[in-house]
N, CA, C and O atoms as a GROMACS GRO file, in nm:
protein
  380
    1MET      N    1  10.244   9.097   5.633
    1MET     CA    2  10.134   9.180   5.676
    1MET      C    3  10.147   9.320   5.619
    1MET      O    4  10.050   9.376   5.567
    2ALA      N    5  10.267   9.378   5.627
    2ALA     CA    6  10.288   9.514   5.577
    2ALA      C    7  10.258   9.521   5.427
    2ALA      O    8  10.205   9.621   5.379
    3GLU      N    9  10.293   9.415   5.353
    3GLU     CA   10  10.268   9.413   5.210
    3GLU      C   11  10.118   9.417   5.180
    3GLU      O   12  10.075   9.477   5.081
    4ARG      N   13  10.039   9.353   5.266
    4ARG     CA   14   9.893   9.353   5.246
    4ARG      C   15   9.834   9.489   5.281
    4ARG      O   16   9.738   9.533   5.217
    5LEU      N   17   9.890   9.556   5.382
    5LEU     CA   18   9.832   9.682   5.427
    5LEU      C   19   9.876   9.802   5.345
    5LEU      O   20   9.802   9.900   5.336
    6ALA      N   21   9.994   9.798   5.286
    6ALA     CA   22  10.048   9.914   5.214
    6ALA      C   23   9.954   9.966   5.106
    6ALA      O   24   9.928  10.086   5.102
    7PRO      N   25   9.900   9.881   5.017
    7PRO     CA   26   9.808   9.934   4.915
    7PRO      C   27   9.682   9.994   4.977
    7PRO      O   28   9.627  10.092   4.926
    8ARG      N   29   9.637   9.934   5.086
    8ARG     CA   30   9.516   9.984   5.150
    8ARG      C   31   9.541  10.120   5.215
    8ARG      O   32   9.454  10.208   5.210
    9LEU      N   33   9.658  10.140   5.274
    9LEU     CA   34   9.690  10.269   5.334
    9LEU      C   35   9.693  10.378   5.228
    9LEU      O   36   9.651  10.491   5.253
   10LYS      N   37   9.744  10.345   5.109
   10LYS     CA   38   9.747  10.442   5.001
   10LYS      C   39   9.607  10.473   4.950
   10LYS      O   40   9.578  10.588   4.915
   11ALA      N   41   9.520  10.372   4.947
   11ALA     CA   42   9.384  10.390   4.896
   11ALA      C   43   9.292  10.453   4.999
   11ALA      O   44   9.191  10.513   4.962
   12GLU      N   45   9.323  10.439   5.126
   12GLU     CA   46   9.236  10.488   5.233
   12GLU      C   47   9.311  10.590   5.317
   12GLU      O   48   9.380  10.553   5.412
   13PRO      N   49   9.299  10.718   5.283
   13PRO     CA   50   9.375  10.819   5.357
   13PRO      C   51   9.340  10.825   5.505
   13PRO      O   52   9.422  10.867   5.586
   14ALA      N   53   9.221  10.784   5.542
   14ALA     CA   54   9.182  10.790   5.683
   14ALA      C   55   9.268  10.697   5.768
   14ALA      O   56   9.293  10.727   5.885
   15LEU      N   57   9.314  10.586   5.711
   15LEU     CA   58   9.395  10.492   5.788
   15LEU      C   59   9.530  10.550   5.827
   15LEU      O   60   9.586  10.514   5.930
   16ALA      N   61   9.581  10.641   5.746
   16ALA     CA   62   9.712  10.700   5.773
   16ALA      C   63   9.702  10.839   5.834
   16ALA      O   64   9.803  10.907   5.851
   17LEU      N   65   9.582  10.881   5.867
   17LEU     CA   66   9.561  11.018   5.918
   17LEU      C   67   9.649  11.052   6.037
   17LEU      O   68   9.706  11.161   6.043
   18LEU      N   69   9.661  10.962   6.128
   18LEU     CA   70   9.733  10.991   6.252
   18LEU      C   71   9.873  10.931   6.253
   18LEU      O   72   9.934  10.917   6.359
   19ALA      N   73   9.923  10.896   6.136
   19ALA     CA   74  10.054  10.831   6.127
   19ALA      C   75  10.166  10.919   6.183
   19ALA      O   76  10.265  10.867   6.234
   20ALA      N   77  10.152  11.050   6.174
   20ALA     CA   78  10.256  11.141   6.224
   20ALA      C   79  10.245  11.165   6.375
   20ALA      O   80  10.328  11.234   6.433
   21SER      N   81  10.146  11.109   6.437
   21SER     CA   82  10.124  11.125   6.580
   21SER      C   83  10.235  11.055   6.659
   21SER      O   84  10.296  10.960   6.611
   22ALA      N   85  10.261  11.105   6.780
   22ALA     CA   86  10.358  11.039   6.867
   22ALA      C   87  10.314  10.896   6.898
   22ALA      O   88  10.398  10.806   6.905
   23ASP      N   89  10.186  10.874   6.915
   23ASP     CA   90  10.132  10.740   6.936
   23ASP      C   91   9.996  10.732   6.868
   23ASP      O   92   9.893  10.753   6.932
   24PRO      N   93   9.994  10.701   6.738
   24PRO     CA   94   9.868  10.699   6.664
   24PRO      C   95   9.768  10.596   6.718
   24PRO      O   96   9.647  10.615   6.706
   25HIS      N   97   9.819  10.489   6.778
   25HIS     CA   98   9.730  10.387   6.834
   25HIS      C   99   9.644  10.446   6.945
   25HIS      O  100   9.523  10.424   6.950
   26VAL      N  101   9.706  10.522   7.033
   26VAL     CA  102   9.634  10.584   7.143
   26VAL      C  103   9.534  10.686   7.090
   26VAL      O  104   9.420  10.693   7.137
   27ASP      N  105   9.576  10.764   6.992
   27ASP     CA  106   9.484  10.862   6.933
   27ASP      C  107   9.362  10.794   6.873
   27ASP      O  108   9.249  10.838   6.894
   28TRP      N  109   9.384  10.686   6.797
   28TRP     CA  110   9.271  10.614   6.738
   28TRP      C  111   9.182  10.554   6.846
   28TRP      O  112   9.059  10.562   6.838
   29LEU      N  113   9.243  10.494   6.947
   29LEU     CA  114   9.162  10.434   7.053
   29LEU      C  115   9.082  10.538   7.128
   29LEU      O  116   8.968  10.512   7.168
   30ASP      N  117   9.138  10.658   7.147
   30ASP     CA  118   9.061  10.766   7.210
   30ASP      C  119   8.936  10.796   7.130
   30ASP      O  120   8.830  10.823   7.188
   31LEU      N  121   8.946  10.792   6.999
   31LEU     CA  122   8.832  10.824   6.914
   31LEU      C  123   8.734  10.709   6.900
   31LEU      O  124   8.615  10.731   6.877
   32LEU      N  125   8.783  10.586   6.913
   32LEU     CA  126   8.700  10.469   6.883
   32LEU      C  127   8.656  10.390   7.006
   32LEU      O  128   8.585  10.291   6.992
   33TRP      N  129   8.697  10.430   7.124
   33TRP     CA  130   8.672  10.346   7.241
   33TRP      C  131   8.525  10.340   7.282
   33TRP      O  132   8.479  10.235   7.326
   34GLY      N  133   8.454  10.445   7.268
   34GLY     CA  134   8.313  10.446   7.309
   34GLY      C  135   8.225  10.372   7.211
   34GLY      O  136   8.273  10.317   7.112
   35PRO      N  137   8.095  10.373   7.238
   35PRO     CA  138   8.003  10.302   7.149
   35PRO      C  139   7.992  10.367   7.011
   35PRO      O  140   7.954  10.302   6.914
   36ARG      N  141   8.027  10.496   7.003
   36ARG     CA  142   8.027  10.569   6.876
   36ARG      C  143   8.157  10.647   6.865
   36ARG      O  144   8.224  10.674   6.964
   37PHE      N  145   8.192  10.683   6.742
   37PHE     CA  146   8.311  10.763   6.716
   37PHE      C  147   8.299  10.896   6.789
   37PHE      O  148   8.194  10.960   6.783
   38ASP      N  149   8.403  10.938   6.857
   38ASP     CA  150   8.401  11.062   6.936
   38ASP      C  151   8.433  11.181   6.845
   38ASP      O  152   8.549  11.217   6.826
   39ARG      N  153   8.328  11.240   6.791
   39ARG     CA  154   8.344  11.351   6.696
   39ARG      C  155   8.403  11.476   6.761
   39ARG      O  156   8.484  11.545   6.699
   40ALA      N  157   8.364  11.504   6.884
   40ALA     CA  158   8.418  11.622   6.953
   40ALA      C  159   8.569  11.608   6.971
   40ALA      O  160   8.644  11.703   6.948
   41ALA      N  161   8.614  11.491   7.012
   41ALA     CA  162   8.757  11.468   7.029
   41ALA      C  163   8.828  11.474   6.895
   41ALA      O  164   8.942  11.522   6.888
   42ALA      N  165   8.764  11.426   6.789
   42ALA     CA  166   8.824  11.431   6.656
   42ALA      C  167   8.844  11.575   6.611
   42ALA      O  168   8.948  11.610   6.556
   43LEU      N  169   8.744  11.659   6.635
   43LEU     CA  170   8.757  11.800   6.597
   43LEU      C  171   8.863  11.870   6.680
   43LEU      O  172   8.938  11.952   6.628
   44ASP      N  173   8.871  11.838   6.808
   44ASP     CA  174   8.976  11.895   6.894
   44ASP      C  175   9.114  11.852   6.844
   44ASP      O  176   9.207  11.933   6.838
   45LEU      N  177   9.127  11.726   6.808
   45LEU     CA  178   9.253  11.674   6.759
   45LEU      C  179   9.293  11.744   6.629
   45LEU      O  180   9.408  11.784   6.611
   46ALA      N  181   9.196  11.760   6.539
   46ALA     CA  182   9.224  11.827   6.411
   46ALA      C  183   9.262  11.973   6.432
   46ALA      O  184   9.343  12.028   6.358
   47ALA      N  185   9.204  12.036   6.533
   47ALA     CA  186   9.234  12.177   6.560
   47ALA      C  187   9.375  12.196   6.613
   47ALA      O  188   9.434  12.303   6.595
   48THR      N  189   9.430  12.093   6.677
   48THR     CA  190   9.564  12.106   6.735
   48THR      C  191   9.674  12.051   6.645
   48THR      O  192   9.792  12.067   6.676
   49ARG      N  193   9.637  11.987   6.535
   49ARG     CA  194   9.736  11.928   6.446
   49ARG      C  195   9.724  11.988   6.307
   49ARG      O  196   9.632  11.953   6.233
   50PRO      N  197   9.813  12.076   6.270
   50PRO     CA  198   9.809  12.132   6.135
   50PRO      C  199   9.823  12.021   6.031
   50PRO      O  200   9.903  11.929   6.047
   51GLY      N  201   9.746  12.031   5.928
   51GLY     CA  202   9.753  11.931   5.821
   51GLY      C  203   9.661  11.812   5.841
   51GLY      O  204   9.643  11.732   5.749
   52LEU      N  205   9.602  11.799   5.958
   52LEU     CA  206   9.509  11.688   5.982
   52LEU      C  207   9.372  11.731   5.931
   52LEU      O  208   9.312  11.825   5.983
   53ASP      N  209   9.324  11.663   5.831
   53ASP     CA  210   9.197  11.698   5.766
   53ASP      C  211   9.079  11.648   5.850
   53ASP      O  212   9.053  11.529   5.858
   54ALA      N  213   9.009  11.742   5.912
   54ALA     CA  214   8.896  11.708   5.999
   54ALA      C  215   8.786  11.636   5.920
   54ALA      O  216   8.722  11.545   5.973
   55ALA      N  217   8.764  11.676   5.797
   55ALA     CA  218   8.658  11.613   5.717
   55ALA      C  219   8.689  11.466   5.691
   55ALA      O  220   8.599  11.382   5.698
   56VAL      N  221   8.813  11.435   5.662
   56VAL     CA  222   8.851  11.295   5.638
   56VAL      C  223   8.841  11.216   5.768
   56VAL      O  224   8.798  11.101   5.769
   57LEU      N  225   8.881  11.278   5.878
   57LEU     CA  226   8.872  11.212   6.008
   57LEU      C  227   8.727  11.184   6.044
   57LEU      O  228   8.695  11.075   6.093
   58LEU      N  229   8.639  11.280   6.021
   58LEU     CA  230   8.497  11.259   6.050
   58LEU      C  231   8.436  11.155   5.956
   58LEU      O  232   8.346  11.081   5.995
   59SER      N  233   8.485  11.150   5.833
   59SER     CA  234   8.439  11.047   5.740
   59SER      C  235   8.477  10.909   5.791
   59SER      O  236   8.399  10.814   5.780
   60ALA      N  237   8.597  10.897   5.847
   60ALA     CA  238   8.638  10.769   5.908
   60ALA      C  239   8.544  10.734   6.023
   60ALA      O  240   8.512  10.617   6.044
   61GLY      N  241   8.502  10.836   6.097
   61GLY     CA  242   8.407  10.814   6.205
   61GLY      C  243   8.273  10.762   6.156
   61GLY      O  244   8.212  10.676   6.219
   62GLU      N  245   8.228  10.815   6.045
   62GLU     CA  246   8.101  10.768   5.987
   62GLU      C  247   8.113  10.620   5.948
   62GLU      O  248   8.021  10.541   5.971
   63ARG      N  249   8.225  10.586   5.891
   63ARG     CA  250   8.247  10.446   5.851
   63ARG      C  251   8.255  10.356   5.974
   63ARG      O  252   8.202  10.245   5.972
   64PHE      N  253   8.320  10.403   6.080
   64PHE     CA  254   8.330  10.325   6.204
   64PHE      C  255   8.190  10.302   6.262
   64PHE      O  256   8.156  10.190   6.300
   65ASP      N  257   8.111  10.408   6.269
   65ASP     CA  258   7.977  10.396   6.327
   65ASP      C  259   7.886  10.305   6.245
   65ASP      O  260   7.791  10.247   6.298
   66ALA      N  261   7.915  10.291   6.115
   66ALA     CA  262   7.834  10.205   6.029
   66ALA      C  263   7.867  10.056   6.048
   66ALA      O  264   7.790   9.970   6.004
   67LEU      N  265   7.979  10.027   6.112
   67LEU     CA  266   8.016   9.887   6.136
   67LEU      C  267   7.925   9.824   6.241
   67LEU      O  268   7.872   9.893   6.328
   68ALA      N  269   7.908   9.696   6.230
   68ALA     CA  270   7.835   9.622   6.334
   68ALA      C  271   7.921   9.621   6.460
   68ALA      O  272   8.044   9.633   6.453
   69ALA      N  273   7.857   9.606   6.575
   69ALA     CA  274   7.928   9.609   6.704
   69ALA      C  275   8.046   9.510   6.709
   69ALA      O  276   8.152   9.548   6.757
   70PRO      N  277   8.031   9.386   6.661
   70PRO     CA  278   8.146   9.294   6.666
   70PRO      C  279   8.263   9.344   6.579
   70PRO      O  280   8.379   9.326   6.616
   71ALA      N  281   8.234   9.406   6.468
   71ALA     CA  282   8.340   9.459   6.382
   71ALA      C  283   8.410   9.578   6.447
   71ALA      O  284   8.531   9.592   6.435
   72ARG      N  285   8.335   9.661   6.516
   72ARG     CA  286   8.396   9.774   6.588
   72ARG      C  287   8.489   9.721   6.697
   72ARG      O  288   8.599   9.773   6.714
   73GLN      N  289   8.445   9.619   6.769
   73GLN     CA  290   8.528   9.562   6.875
   73GLN      C  291   8.652   9.495   6.818
   73GLN      O  292   8.760   9.505   6.876
   74ARG      N  293   8.637   9.429   6.706
   74ARG     CA  294   8.752   9.365   6.641
   74ARG      C  295   8.855   9.471   6.600
   74ARG      O  296   8.975   9.450   6.616
   75LEU      N  297   8.808   9.582   6.546
   75LEU     CA  298   8.899   9.690   6.508
   75LEU      C  299   8.975   9.743   6.628
   75LEU      O  300   9.095   9.767   6.620
   76ARG      N  301   8.906   9.762   6.740
   76ARG     CA  302   8.974   9.808   6.862
   76ARG      C  303   9.081   9.708   6.906
   76ARG      O  304   9.192   9.748   6.942
   77ARG      N  305   9.048   9.578   6.902
   77ARG     CA  306   9.146   9.476   6.941
   77ARG      C  307   9.266   9.477   6.847
   77ARG      O  308   9.380   9.459   6.892
   78LEU      N  309   9.243   9.496   6.718
   78LEU     CA  310   9.354   9.501   6.623
   78LEU      C  311   9.445   9.620   6.651
   78LEU      O  312   9.567   9.608   6.641
   79ILE      N  313   9.389   9.733   6.685
   79ILE     CA  314   9.470   9.851   6.716
   79ILE      C  315   9.554   9.824   6.840
   79ILE      O  316   9.674   9.853   6.841
   80VAL      N  317   9.493   9.767   6.943
   80VAL     CA  318   9.567   9.737   7.065
   80VAL      C  319   9.677   9.635   7.036
   80VAL      O  320   9.790   9.651   7.081
   81ARG      N  321   9.644   9.531   6.962
   81ARG     CA  322   9.743   9.426   6.931
   81ARG      C  323   9.859   9.485   6.849
   81ARG      O  324   9.974   9.451   6.874
   82HIS      N  325   9.828   9.571   6.753
   82HIS     CA  326   9.933   9.632   6.673
   82HIS      C  327  10.022   9.721   6.759
   82HIS      O  328  10.144   9.724   6.740
   83ARG      N  329   9.963   9.792   6.853
   83ARG     CA  330  10.041   9.879   6.941
   83ARG      C  331  10.136   9.795   7.028
   83ARG      O  332  10.253   9.828   7.042
   84VAL      N  333  10.083   9.689   7.084
   84VAL     CA  334  10.165   9.602   7.169
   84VAL      C  335  10.279   9.542   7.086
   84VAL      O  336  10.393   9.538   7.132
   85HIS      N  337  10.248   9.497   6.966
   85HIS     CA  338  10.350   9.439   6.879
   85HIS      C  339  10.456   9.543   6.844
   85HIS      O  340  10.576   9.514   6.846
   86ARG      N  341  10.413   9.662   6.813
   86ARG     CA  342  10.507   9.769   6.777
   86ARG      C  343  10.595   9.807   6.896
   86ARG      O  344  10.715   9.829   6.881
   87MET      N  345  10.535   9.814   7.015
   87MET     CA  346  10.612   9.851   7.133
   87MET      C  347  10.714   9.742   7.169
   87MET      O  348  10.821   9.772   7.220
   88ALA      N  349  10.679   9.618   7.142
   88ALA     CA  350  10.770   9.508   7.173
   88ALA      C  351  10.895   9.514   7.086
   88ALA      O  352  11.000   9.460   7.122
   89HIS      N  353  10.883   9.580   6.970
   89HIS     CA  354  10.996   9.590   6.878
   89HIS      C  355  11.056   9.730   6.875
   89HIS      O  356  11.143   9.758   6.792
   90ALA      N  357  11.012   9.815   6.961
   90ALA     CA  358  11.067   9.951   6.966
   90ALA      C  359  11.207   9.949   7.027
   90ALA      O  360  11.238   9.866   7.112
   91PRO      N  361  11.292  10.041   6.982
   91PRO     CA  362  11.426  10.046   7.042
   91PRO      C  363  11.419  10.088   7.188
   91PRO      O  364  11.330  10.164   7.226
   92HIS      N  365  11.510  10.041   7.267
   92HIS     CA  366  11.517  10.076   7.408
   92HIS      C  367  11.564  10.221   7.419
   92HIS      O  368  11.654  10.260   7.345
   93PRO      N  369  11.507  10.301   7.509
   93PRO     CA  370  11.546  10.441   7.523
   93PRO      C  371  11.695  10.461   7.553
   93PRO      O  372  11.752  10.566   7.522
   94ALA      N  373  11.758  10.361   7.614
   94ALA     CA  374  11.900  10.374   7.647
   94ALA      C  375  11.990  10.348   7.526
   94ALA      O  376  12.109  10.376   7.530
   95ASP      N  377  11.932  10.294   7.418
   95ASP     CA  378  12.012  10.264   7.297
   95ASP      C  379  12.051  10.390   7.223
   95ASP      O  380  12.119  10.382   7.121
   0.00000   0.00000   0.00000
């Protein structure tokens, strides 16, 4: 899976925008959970994170809003599934 996604992450900067976040899955879900991309939250997020390009983030929002409703829901499910998978393999805090 990682081999398939790596070239896409390099080609699509919006996908890696929140990679430096403590929990990028939660940040993305905050922006994508409603019926439309939450532009106000995206601008707030960009204002609090140096180096986060608000224009690229808003462009990702435009692309999200252009998706059909089933595709938007599928994307949300993929984010949740990836987060659960990642957390299942995270090191234990006591380690």
